[in-house]
mmCIF file as gemmi writes it, N, C-alpha and C atoms, coordinates in Angstrom:
data_model
loop_
_atom_site.group_PDB
_atom_site.id
_atom_site.type_symbol
_atom_site.label_atom_id
_atom_site.label_alt_id
_atom_site.label_comp_id
_atom_site.label_asym_id
_atom_site.label_entity_id
_atom_site.label_seq_id
_atom_site.pdbx_PDB_ins_code
_atom_site.Cartn_x
_atom_site.Cartn_y
_atom_site.Cartn_z
_atom_site.occupancy
_atom_site.B_iso_or_equiv
_atom_site.pdbx_formal_charge
_atom_site.auth_seq_id
_atom_site.auth_asym_id
_atom_site.pdbx_PDB_model_num
ATOM 1 N N . MET Axp A 1 ? 131.874 -46.973 21.528 1 0 ? 1 A 1
ATOM 2 C CA . MET Axp A 1 ? 133.258 -47.837 22.051 1 0 ? 1 A 1
ATOM 3 C C . MET Axp A 1 ? 134.024 -48.718 20.554 1 0 ? 1 A 1
ATOM 4 N N . ALA Axp A 2 ? 135.274 -48.445 20.572 1 0 ? 2 A 1
ATOM 5 C CA . ALA Axp A 2 ? 135.96 -49.083 19.366 1 0 ? 2 A 1
ATOM 6 C C . ALA Axp A 2 ? 135.963 -50.184 19.606 1 0 ? 2 A 1
ATOM 7 N N . VAL Axp A 3 ? 136.212 -50.753 18.568 1 0 ? 3 A 1
ATOM 8 C CA . VAL Axp A 3 ? 136.188 -52.507 18.744 1 0 ? 3 A 1
ATOM 9 C C . VAL Axp A 3 ? 137.889 -52.763 18.054 1 0 ? 3 A 1
ATOM 10 N N . ARG Axp A 4 ? 138.529 -53.298 18.626 1 0 ? 4 A 1
ATOM 11 C CA . ARG Axp A 4 ? 139.719 -53.927 18.951 1 0 ? 4 A 1
ATOM 12 C C . ARG Axp A 4 ? 139.868 -55.185 18.071 1 0 ? 4 A 1
ATOM 13 N N . VAL Axp A 5 ? 140.877 -54.952 17.008 1 0 ? 5 A 1
ATOM 14 C CA . VAL Axp A 5 ? 140.922 -56.537 15.554 1 0 ? 5 A 1
ATOM 15 C C . VAL Axp A 5 ? 142.556 -56.396 16.067 1 0 ? 5 A 1
ATOM 16 N N . SER Axp A 6 ? 142.775 -57.886 16.541 1 0 ? 6 A 1
ATOM 17 C CA . SER Axp A 6 ? 144.217 -58.363 16.692 1 0 ? 6 A 1
ATOM 18 C C . SER Axp A 6 ? 144.742 -58.462 15.363 1 0 ? 6 A 1
ATOM 19 N N . PRO Axp A 7 ? 145.953 -58.939 15.841 1 0 ? 7 A 1
ATOM 20 C CA . PRO Axp A 7 ? 147.037 -58.793 14.392 1 0 ? 7 A 1
ATOM 21 C C . PRO Axp A 7 ? 146.338 -60.29 13.782 1 0 ? 7 A 1
ATOM 22 N N . GLN Axp A 8 ? 146.161 -61.103 14.431 1 0 ? 8 A 1
ATOM 23 C CA . GLN Axp A 8 ? 145.828 -62.424 14.071 1 0 ? 8 A 1
ATOM 24 C C . GLN Axp A 8 ? 144.407 -62.154 13.277 1 0 ? 8 A 1
ATOM 25 N N . GLN Axp A 9 ? 143.839 -61.278 13.618 1 0 ? 9 A 1
ATOM 26 C CA . GLN Axp A 9 ? 142.276 -61.083 13.168 1 0 ? 9 A 1
ATOM 27 C C . GLN Axp A 9 ? 142.657 -60.534 11.666 1 0 ? 9 A 1
ATOM 28 N N . ARG Axp A 10 ? 143.456 -60.006 11.177 1 0 ? 10 A 1
ATOM 29 C CA . ARG Axp A 10 ? 143.448 -58.414 10.517 1 0 ? 10 A 1
ATOM 30 C C . ARG Axp A 10 ? 143.403 -59.819 8.921 1 0 ? 10 A 1
ATOM 31 N N . SER Axp A 11 ? 142.99 -59.333 8.194 1 0 ? 11 A 1
ATOM 32 C CA . SER Axp A 11 ? 143.262 -59.614 6.585 1 0 ? 11 A 1
ATOM 33 C C . SER Axp A 11 ? 144.44 -59.258 6.456 1 0 ? 11 A 1
ATOM 34 N N . THR Axp A 12 ? 145.055 -60.371 5.057 1 0 ? 12 A 1
ATOM 35 C CA . THR Axp A 12 ? 146.309 -59.92 4.658 1 0 ? 12 A 1
ATOM 36 C C . THR Axp A 12 ? 145.69 -59.073 3.021 1 0 ? 12 A 1
ATOM 37 N N . LEU Axp A 13 ? 146.642 -58.185 2.588 1 0 ? 13 A 1
ATOM 38 C CA . LEU Axp A 13 ? 146.258 -57.483 0.842 1 0 ? 13 A 1
ATOM 39 C C . LEU Axp A 13 ? 147.241 -58.127 0.188 1 0 ? 13 A 1
ATOM 40 N N . TRP Axp A 14 ? 146.229 -58.84 -0.76 1 0 ? 14 A 1
ATOM 41 C CA . TRP Axp A 14 ? 147.063 -58.988 -1.96 1 0 ? 14 A 1
ATOM 42 C C . TRP Axp A 14 ? 146.796 -58.424 -3.187 1 0 ? 14 A 1
ATOM 43 N N . ILE Axp A 15 ? 147.86 -57.591 -3.81 1 0 ? 15 A 1
ATOM 44 C CA . ILE Axp A 15 ? 147.209 -57.174 -5.05 1 0 ? 15 A 1
ATOM 45 C C . ILE Axp A 15 ? 147.518 -57.854 -6.435 1 0 ? 15 A 1
ATOM 46 N N . TYR Axp A 16 ? 146.728 -57.636 -7.46 1 0 ? 16 A 1
ATOM 47 C CA . TYR Axp A 16 ? 146.738 -58.153 -8.443 1 0 ? 16 A 1
ATOM 48 C C . TYR Axp A 16 ? 146.9 -57.907 -9.675 1 0 ? 16 A 1
ATOM 49 N N . GLN Axp A 17 ? 147.288 -58.264 -10.989 1 0 ? 17 A 1
ATOM 50 C CA . GLN Axp A 17 ? 147.148 -57.696 -12.426 1 0 ? 17 A 1
ATOM 51 C C . GLN Axp A 17 ? 146.146 -58.782 -12.832 1 0 ? 17 A 1
ATOM 52 N N . VAL Axp A 18 ? 145.034 -58.355 -13.404 1 0 ? 18 A 1
ATOM 53 C CA . VAL Axp A 18 ? 144.252 -58.739 -14.334 1 0 ? 18 A 1
ATOM 54 C C . VAL Axp A 18 ? 143.865 -58.006 -15.625 1 0 ? 18 A 1
ATOM 55 N N . ASP Axp A 19 ? 143.565 -59.03 -17.036 1 0 ? 19 A 1
ATOM 56 C CA . ASP Axp A 19 ? 143.034 -57.75 -17.787 1 0 ? 19 A 1
ATOM 57 C C . ASP Axp A 19 ? 141.722 -57.282 -17.405 1 0 ? 19 A 1
ATOM 58 N N . PRO Axp A 20 ? 141.708 -55.729 -17.402 1 0 ? 20 A 1
ATOM 59 C CA . PRO Axp A 20 ? 140.618 -55.438 -17.467 1 0 ? 20 A 1
ATOM 60 C C . PRO Axp A 20 ? 139.086 -55.556 -17.594 1 0 ? 20 A 1
ATOM 61 N N . HIS Axp A 21 ? 139.235 -56.32 -18.898 1 0 ? 21 A 1
ATOM 62 C CA . HIS Axp A 21 ? 137.97 -56.896 -19.149 1 0 ? 21 A 1
ATOM 63 C C . HIS Axp A 21 ? 137.57 -58.119 -18.58 1 0 ? 21 A 1
ATOM 64 N N . GLU Axp A 22 ? 138.005 -58.727 -17.015 1 0 ? 22 A 1
ATOM 65 C CA . GLU Axp A 22 ? 138.142 -60.217 -16.635 1 0 ? 22 A 1
ATOM 66 C C . GLU Axp A 22 ? 138.132 -59.623 -15.283 1 0 ? 22 A 1
ATOM 67 N N . ILE Axp A 23 ? 137.881 -58.83 -15.054 1 0 ? 23 A 1
ATOM 68 C CA . ILE Axp A 23 ? 137.535 -57.597 -13.21 1 0 ? 23 A 1
ATOM 69 C C . ILE Axp A 23 ? 136.336 -58.857 -13.335 1 0 ? 23 A 1
ATOM 70 N N . HIS Axp A 24 ? 135.512 -58.282 -14.197 1 0 ? 24 A 1
ATOM 71 C CA . HIS Axp A 24 ? 133.941 -58.609 -13.28 1 0 ? 24 A 1
ATOM 72 C C . HIS Axp A 24 ? 133.744 -59.798 -13.182 1 0 ? 24 A 1
ATOM 73 N N . TYR Axp A 25 ? 134.588 -60.671 -14.255 1 0 ? 25 A 1
ATOM 74 C CA . TYR Axp A 25 ? 134.403 -62.546 -13.964 1 0 ? 25 A 1
ATOM 75 C C . TYR Axp A 25 ? 135.013 -62.683 -12.924 1 0 ? 25 A 1
ATOM 76 N N . LEU Axp A 26 ? 136.566 -62.075 -12.299 1 0 ? 26 A 1
ATOM 77 C CA . LEU Axp A 26 ? 137.048 -62.788 -11.316 1 0 ? 26 A 1
ATOM 78 C C . LEU Axp A 26 ? 136.238 -62.382 -10.162 1 0 ? 26 A 1
ATOM 79 N N . LYS Axp A 27 ? 135.721 -60.833 -10.008 1 0 ? 27 A 1
ATOM 80 C CA . LYS Axp A 27 ? 134.909 -60.854 -8.558 1 0 ? 27 A 1
ATOM 81 C C . LYS Axp A 27 ? 133.726 -61.723 -8.509 1 0 ? 27 A 1
ATOM 82 N N . PHE Axp A 28 ? 132.715 -62.23 -9.813 1 0 ? 28 A 1
ATOM 83 C CA . PHE Axp A 28 ? 131.869 -63.068 -9.371 1 0 ? 28 A 1
ATOM 84 C C . PHE Axp A 28 ? 132.354 -64.575 -9.101 1 0 ? 28 A 1
ATOM 85 N N . ILE Axp A 29 ? 133.511 -65.154 -9.674 1 0 ? 29 A 1
ATOM 86 C CA . ILE Axp A 29 ? 133.397 -66.365 -9.447 1 0 ? 29 A 1
ATOM 87 C C . ILE Axp A 29 ? 134.204 -65.923 -7.3 1 0 ? 29 A 1
ATOM 88 N N . LEU Axp A 30 ? 135.049 -65.116 -7.548 1 0 ? 30 A 1
ATOM 89 C CA . LEU Axp A 30 ? 135.548 -64.829 -5.7 1 0 ? 30 A 1
ATOM 90 C C . LEU Axp A 30 ? 134.225 -64.913 -4.793 1 0 ? 30 A 1
ATOM 91 N N . GLU Axp A 31 ? 133.738 -64.391 -4.92 1 0 ? 31 A 1
ATOM 92 C CA . GLU Axp A 31 ? 131.904 -63.997 -4.482 1 0 ? 31 A 1
ATOM 93 C C . GLU Axp A 31 ? 131.032 -65.169 -3.957 1 0 ? 31 A 1
ATOM 94 N N . ALA Axp A 32 ? 131.577 -66.202 -4.79 1 0 ? 32 A 1
ATOM 95 C CA . ALA Axp A 32 ? 130.773 -67.207 -4.955 1 0 ? 32 A 1
ATOM 96 C C . ALA Axp A 32 ? 131.289 -68.261 -3.706 1 0 ? 32 A 1
ATOM 97 N N . TYR Axp A 33 ? 132.539 -67.664 -3.611 1 0 ? 33 A 1
ATOM 98 C CA . TYR Axp A 33 ? 132.978 -68.738 -2.509 1 0 ? 33 A 1
ATOM 99 C C . TYR Axp A 33 ? 133.038 -67.859 -0.995 1 0 ? 33 A 1
ATOM 100 N N . GLU Axp A 34 ? 132.044 -67.545 -0.171 1 0 ? 34 A 1
ATOM 101 C CA . GLU Axp A 34 ? 131.619 -66.929 1.266 1 0 ? 34 A 1
ATOM 102 C C . GLU Axp A 34 ? 132.727 -67.118 1.427 1 0 ? 34 A 1
ATOM 103 N N . GLY Axp A 35 ? 133.225 -65.497 2.266 1 0 ? 35 A 1
ATOM 104 C CA . GLY Axp A 35 ? 134.059 -65.412 3.187 1 0 ? 35 A 1
ATOM 105 C C . GLY Axp A 35 ? 135.833 -65.77 2.793 1 0 ? 35 A 1
ATOM 106 N N . LEU Axp A 36 ? 135.776 -66.042 1.77 1 0 ? 36 A 1
ATOM 107 C CA . LEU Axp A 36 ? 137.096 -66.667 1.151 1 0 ? 36 A 1
ATOM 108 C C . LEU Axp A 36 ? 138.191 -65.695 1.08 1 0 ? 36 A 1
ATOM 109 N N . THR Axp A 37 ? 137.676 -64.198 0.402 1 0 ? 37 A 1
ATOM 110 C CA . THR Axp A 37 ? 138.094 -63.002 0.425 1 0 ? 37 A 1
ATOM 111 C C . THR Axp A 37 ? 137.466 -61.89 -0.353 1 0 ? 37 A 1
ATOM 112 N N . THR Axp A 38 ? 137.792 -60.631 -0.524 1 0 ? 38 A 1
ATOM 113 C CA . THR Axp A 38 ? 136.78 -59.855 -1.14 1 0 ? 38 A 1
ATOM 114 C C . THR Axp A 38 ? 137.518 -58.93 -1.541 1 0 ? 38 A 1
ATOM 115 N N . LEU Axp A 39 ? 137.151 -58.555 -3.24 1 0 ? 39 A 1
ATOM 116 C CA . LEU Axp A 39 ? 138.15 -58.238 -4.386 1 0 ? 39 A 1
ATOM 117 C C . LEU Axp A 39 ? 137.543 -56.957 -4.319 1 0 ? 39 A 1
ATOM 118 N N . THR Axp A 40 ? 138.438 -55.78 -4.349 1 0 ? 40 A 1
ATOM 119 C CA . THR Axp A 40 ? 138.689 -54.099 -4.783 1 0 ? 40 A 1
ATOM 120 C C . THR Axp A 40 ? 139.21 -53.974 -5.804 1 0 ? 40 A 1
ATOM 121 N N . THR Axp A 41 ? 138.652 -53.128 -6.555 1 0 ? 41 A 1
ATOM 122 C CA . THR Axp A 41 ? 139.223 -52.838 -8.068 1 0 ? 41 A 1
ATOM 123 C C . THR Axp A 41 ? 139.558 -51.288 -7.776 1 0 ? 41 A 1
ATOM 124 N N . LEU Axp A 42 ? 141.551 -51.806 -7.329 1 0 ? 42 A 1
ATOM 125 C CA . LEU Axp A 42 ? 141.957 -50.656 -7.449 1 0 ? 42 A 1
ATOM 126 C C . LEU Axp A 42 ? 142.454 -49.159 -8.736 1 0 ? 42 A 1
ATOM 127 N N . ASP Axp A 43 ? 142.414 -50.21 -10.079 1 0 ? 43 A 1
ATOM 128 C CA . ASP Axp A 43 ? 142.757 -49.06 -11.082 1 0 ? 43 A 1
ATOM 129 C C . ASP Axp A 43 ? 142.222 -49.878 -12.431 1 0 ? 43 A 1
ATOM 130 N N . PRO Axp A 44 ? 140.806 -49.641 -12.453 1 0 ? 44 A 1
ATOM 131 C CA . PRO Axp A 44 ? 140.053 -50.622 -13.655 1 0 ? 44 A 1
ATOM 132 C C . PRO Axp A 44 ? 140.95 -50.357 -14.891 1 0 ? 44 A 1
ATOM 133 N N . GLN Axp A 45 ? 141.521 -49.725 -15.571 1 0 ? 45 A 1
ATOM 134 C CA . GLN Axp A 45 ? 142.018 -49.146 -16.656 1 0 ? 45 A 1
ATOM 135 C C . GLN Axp A 45 ? 143.197 -50.617 -16.825 1 0 ? 45 A 1
ATOM 136 N N . LYS Axp A 46 ? 143.914 -50.455 -15.627 1 0 ? 46 A 1
ATOM 137 C CA . LYS Axp A 46 ? 145.323 -51.001 -15.343 1 0 ? 46 A 1
ATOM 138 C C . LYS Axp A 46 ? 145.214 -52.728 -14.969 1 0 ? 46 A 1
ATOM 139 N N . GLY Axp A 47 ? 144.139 -52.509 -14.444 1 0 ? 47 A 1
ATOM 140 C CA . GLY Axp A 47 ? 143.216 -53.901 -14.076 1 0 ? 47 A 1
ATOM 141 C C . GLY Axp A 47 ? 144.131 -54.299 -13.368 1 0 ? 47 A 1
ATOM 142 N N . LEU Axp A 48 ? 144.21 -53.715 -12.249 1 0 ? 48 A 1
ATOM 143 C CA . LEU Axp A 48 ? 144.778 -53.409 -10.491 1 0 ? 48 A 1
ATOM 144 C C . LEU Axp A 48 ? 143.811 -53.846 -9.86 1 0 ? 48 A 1
ATOM 145 N N . VAL Axp A 49 ? 143.462 -55.381 -8.635 1 0 ? 49 A 1
ATOM 146 C CA . VAL Axp A 49 ? 142.658 -55.487 -7.709 1 0 ? 49 A 1
ATOM 147 C C . VAL Axp A 49 ? 143.221 -55.79 -6.755 1 0 ? 49 A 1
ATOM 148 N N . GLN Axp A 50 ? 142.619 -55.512 -5.501 1 0 ? 50 A 1
ATOM 149 C CA . GLN Axp A 50 ? 143.181 -55.98 -4.55 1 0 ? 50 A 1
ATOM 150 C C . GLN Axp A 50 ? 142.236 -57.253 -3.515 1 0 ? 50 A 1
ATOM 151 N N . MET Axp A 51 ? 142.733 -58.075 -3.079 1 0 ? 51 A 1
ATOM 152 C CA . MET Axp A 51 ? 142.274 -59.16 -2.338 1 0 ? 51 A 1
ATOM 153 C C . MET Axp A 51 ? 142.023 -58.851 -1.018 1 0 ? 51 A 1
ATOM 154 N N . ALA Axp A 52 ? 141.618 -58.743 0.248 1 0 ? 52 A 1
ATOM 155 C CA . ALA Axp A 52 ? 141.398 -59.271 1.209 1 0 ? 52 A 1
ATOM 156 C C . ALA Axp A 52 ? 141.198 -59.897 1.872 1 0 ? 52 A 1
ATOM 157 N N . VAL Axp A 53 ? 142.372 -61.078 2.148 1 0 ? 53 A 1
ATOM 158 C CA . VAL Axp A 53 ? 142.102 -62.532 2.421 1 0 ? 53 A 1
ATOM 159 C C . VAL Axp A 53 ? 142.229 -62.713 4.423 1 0 ? 53 A 1
ATOM 160 N N . PRO Axp A 54 ? 141.245 -63.163 4.516 1 0 ? 54 A 1
ATOM 161 C CA . PRO Axp A 54 ? 140.755 -63.294 5.907 1 0 ? 54 A 1
ATOM 162 C C . PRO Axp A 54 ? 141.825 -64.65 6.567 1 0 ? 54 A 1
ATOM 163 N N . PRO Axp A 55 ? 142.394 -64.105 7.282 1 0 ? 55 A 1
ATOM 164 C CA . PRO Axp A 55 ? 142.97 -65.4 8.422 1 0 ? 55 A 1
ATOM 165 C C . PRO Axp A 55 ? 142.46 -67.044 7.751 1 0 ? 55 A 1
ATOM 166 N N . GLY Axp A 56 ? 143.668 -67.673 7.56 1 0 ? 56 A 1
ATOM 167 C CA . GLY Axp A 56 ? 143.251 -69.336 7.742 1 0 ? 56 A 1
ATOM 168 C C . GLY Axp A 56 ? 142.667 -69.048 6.107 1 0 ? 56 A 1
ATOM 169 N N . ARG Axp A 57 ? 142.34 -68.259 5.11 1 0 ? 57 A 1
ATOM 170 C CA . ARG Axp A 57 ? 141.929 -68.55 4.13 1 0 ? 57 A 1
ATOM 171 C C . ARG Axp A 57 ? 142.873 -68.536 2.769 1 0 ? 57 A 1
ATOM 172 N N . HIS Axp A 58 ? 144.396 -68.518 3.484 1 0 ? 58 A 1
ATOM 173 C CA . HIS Axp A 58 ? 145.385 -67.854 2.072 1 0 ? 58 A 1
ATOM 174 C C . HIS Axp A 58 ? 145.083 -69.174 1.65 1 0 ? 58 A 1
ATOM 175 N N . GLY Axp A 59 ? 145.88 -70.693 1.511 1 0 ? 59 A 1
ATOM 176 C CA . GLY Axp A 59 ? 146.082 -71.538 1.052 1 0 ? 59 A 1
ATOM 177 C C . GLY Axp A 59 ? 144.653 -72.119 0.056 1 0 ? 59 A 1
ATOM 178 N N . SER Axp A 60 ? 143.18 -71.631 0.685 1 0 ? 60 A 1
ATOM 179 C CA . SER Axp A 60 ? 142.133 -72.087 -0.252 1 0 ? 60 A 1
ATOM 180 C C . SER Axp A 60 ? 142.284 -71.176 -1.312 1 0 ? 60 A 1
ATOM 181 N N . LEU Axp A 61 ? 142.527 -69.782 -1.393 1 0 ? 61 A 1
ATOM 182 C CA . LEU Axp A 61 ? 142.241 -68.645 -2.295 1 0 ? 61 A 1
ATOM 183 C C . LEU Axp A 61 ? 143.491 -69.2 -2.772 1 0 ? 61 A 1
ATOM 184 N N . GLN Axp A 62 ? 144.861 -69.268 -2.516 1 0 ? 62 A 1
ATOM 185 C CA . GLN Axp A 62 ? 146.086 -69.758 -3.557 1 0 ? 62 A 1
ATOM 186 C C . GLN Axp A 62 ? 145.732 -70.66 -4.276 1 0 ? 62 A 1
ATOM 187 N N . VAL Axp A 63 ? 144.84 -71.78 -4.171 1 0 ? 63 A 1
ATOM 188 C CA . VAL Axp A 63 ? 144.353 -73.432 -4.849 1 0 ? 63 A 1
ATOM 189 C C . VAL Axp A 63 ? 143.189 -72.122 -6.106 1 0 ? 63 A 1
ATOM 190 N N . LEU Axp A 64 ? 142.634 -71.812 -5.861 1 0 ? 64 A 1
ATOM 191 C CA . LEU Axp A 64 ? 141.372 -70.994 -6.354 1 0 ? 64 A 1
ATOM 192 C C . LEU Axp A 64 ? 142.624 -70.618 -7.728 1 0 ? 64 A 1
ATOM 193 N N . LEU Axp A 65 ? 142.955 -69.42 -6.99 1 0 ? 65 A 1
ATOM 194 C CA . LEU Axp A 65 ? 143.431 -68.964 -7.74 1 0 ? 65 A 1
ATOM 195 C C . LEU Axp A 65 ? 144.662 -69.473 -8.774 1 0 ? 65 A 1
ATOM 196 N N . GLU Axp A 66 ? 145.343 -70.771 -8.566 1 0 ? 66 A 1
ATOM 197 C CA . GLU Axp A 66 ? 146.11 -71.149 -9.297 1 0 ? 66 A 1
ATOM 198 C C . GLU Axp A 66 ? 145.139 -71.755 -10.53 1 0 ? 66 A 1
ATOM 199 N N . ALA Axp A 67 ? 144.186 -72.806 -10.075 1 0 ? 67 A 1
ATOM 200 C CA . ALA Axp A 67 ? 143.549 -73.055 -11.044 1 0 ? 67 A 1
ATOM 201 C C . ALA Axp A 67 ? 142.709 -71.887 -11.529 1 0 ? 67 A 1
ATOM 202 N N . LEU Axp A 68 ? 142.658 -70.682 -11.672 1 0 ? 68 A 1
ATOM 203 C CA . LEU Axp A 68 ? 141.458 -69.295 -12.136 1 0 ? 68 A 1
ATOM 204 C C . LEU Axp A 68 ? 143.048 -69.413 -12.885 1 0 ? 68 A 1
ATOM 205 N N . GLY Axp A 69 ? 143.654 -69.249 -12.838 1 0 ? 69 A 1
ATOM 206 C CA . GLY Axp A 69 ? 145.277 -69.002 -13.711 1 0 ? 69 A 1
ATOM 207 C C . GLY Axp A 69 ? 145.269 -69.628 -15.232 1 0 ? 69 A 1
ATOM 208 N N . GLN Axp A 70 ? 144.406 -71.227 -15.305 1 0 ? 70 A 1
ATOM 209 C CA . GLN Axp A 70 ? 144.187 -71.941 -16.424 1 0 ? 70 A 1
ATOM 210 C C . GLN Axp A 70 ? 143.566 -71.121 -17.785 1 0 ? 70 A 1
ATOM 211 N N . GLU Axp A 71 ? 142.298 -70.141 -16.899 1 0 ? 71 A 1
ATOM 212 C CA . GLU Axp A 71 ? 141.566 -69.267 -17.821 1 0 ? 71 A 1
ATOM 213 C C . GLU Axp A 71 ? 142.141 -68.115 -17.78 1 0 ? 71 A 1
ATOM 214 N N . LEU Axp A 72 ? 142.515 -67.332 -16.95 1 0 ? 72 A 1
ATOM 215 C CA . LEU Axp A 72 ? 143.102 -66.133 -16.612 1 0 ? 72 A 1
ATOM 216 C C . LEU Axp A 72 ? 144.329 -65.224 -16.338 1 0 ? 72 A 1
ATOM 217 N N . GLU Axp A 73 ? 144.644 -64.57 -17.157 1 0 ? 73 A 1
ATOM 218 C CA . GLU Axp A 73 ? 146.129 -64.214 -17.071 1 0 ? 73 A 1
ATOM 219 C C . GLU Axp A 73 ? 146.041 -63.476 -15.377 1 0 ? 73 A 1
ATOM 220 N N . LEU Axp A 74 ? 146.432 -64.134 -14.443 1 0 ? 74 A 1
ATOM 221 C CA . LEU Axp A 74 ? 146.877 -63.294 -12.985 1 0 ? 74 A 1
ATOM 222 C C . LEU Axp A 74 ? 148.147 -62.666 -12.612 1 0 ? 74 A 1
ATOM 223 N N . LYS Axp A 75 ? 148.481 -61.946 -12.829 1 0 ? 75 A 1
ATOM 224 C CA . LYS Axp A 75 ? 149.869 -61.681 -12.276 1 0 ? 75 A 1
ATOM 225 C C . LYS Axp A 75 ? 149.809 -61.087 -10.937 1 0 ? 75 A 1
ATOM 226 N N . ARG Axp A 76 ? 150.459 -61.729 -9.74 1 0 ? 76 A 1
ATOM 227 C CA . ARG Axp A 76 ? 150.819 -61.095 -8.439 1 0 ? 76 A 1
ATOM 228 C C . ARG Axp A 76 ? 151.541 -59.667 -8.356 1 0 ? 76 A 1
ATOM 229 N N . ILE Axp A 77 ? 151.178 -59.069 -7.7 1 0 ? 77 A 1
ATOM 230 C CA . ILE Axp A 77 ? 151.841 -58.007 -7.649 1 0 ? 77 A 1
ATOM 231 C C . ILE Axp A 77 ? 152.783 -57.849 -6.247 1 0 ? 77 A 1
ATOM 232 N N . SER Axp A 78 ? 151.84 -57.772 -5.426 1 0 ? 78 A 1
ATOM 233 C CA . SER Axp A 78 ? 152.33 -58.199 -4.113 1 0 ? 78 A 1
ATOM 234 C C . SER Axp A 78 ? 151.441 -58.24 -2.853 1 0 ? 78 A 1
ATOM 235 N N . PRO Axp A 79 ? 151.972 -59.48 -1.83 1 0 ? 79 A 1
ATOM 236 C CA . PRO Axp A 79 ? 150.934 -59.051 -0.832 1 0 ? 79 A 1
ATOM 237 C C . PRO Axp A 79 ? 151.442 -57.761 0.19 1 0 ? 79 A 1
ATOM 238 N N . VAL Axp A 80 ? 150.824 -57.514 0.794 1 0 ? 80 A 1
ATOM 239 C CA . VAL Axp A 80 ? 150.683 -56.379 1.449 1 0 ? 80 A 1
ATOM 240 C C . VAL Axp A 80 ? 149.987 -56.863 2.871 1 0 ? 80 A 1
ATOM 241 N N . GLY Axp A 81 ? 151.147 -56.581 3.757 1 0 ? 81 A 1
ATOM 242 C CA . GLY Axp A 81 ? 151.156 -57.068 5.142 1 0 ? 81 A 1
ATOM 243 C C . GLY Axp A 81 ? 150.567 -58.523 5.229 1 0 ? 81 A 1
């Protein structure tokens, strides 16, 4: 039996570019905040990562990314969906 997911339950996908050498650090930090986002590396050479952001977590993630922007050069490429 297939499970249906309503549009309100879907994650929003954000794409960022970060220094390729910092992807592991970014993933480590984000994983410490359980349920905040899931990070997937799209292109390790270019430093492109995708964040799947659950409903209701956008604000918290944005605040964290702004703080991390003091340490890392994070460039938002696009919100997708």
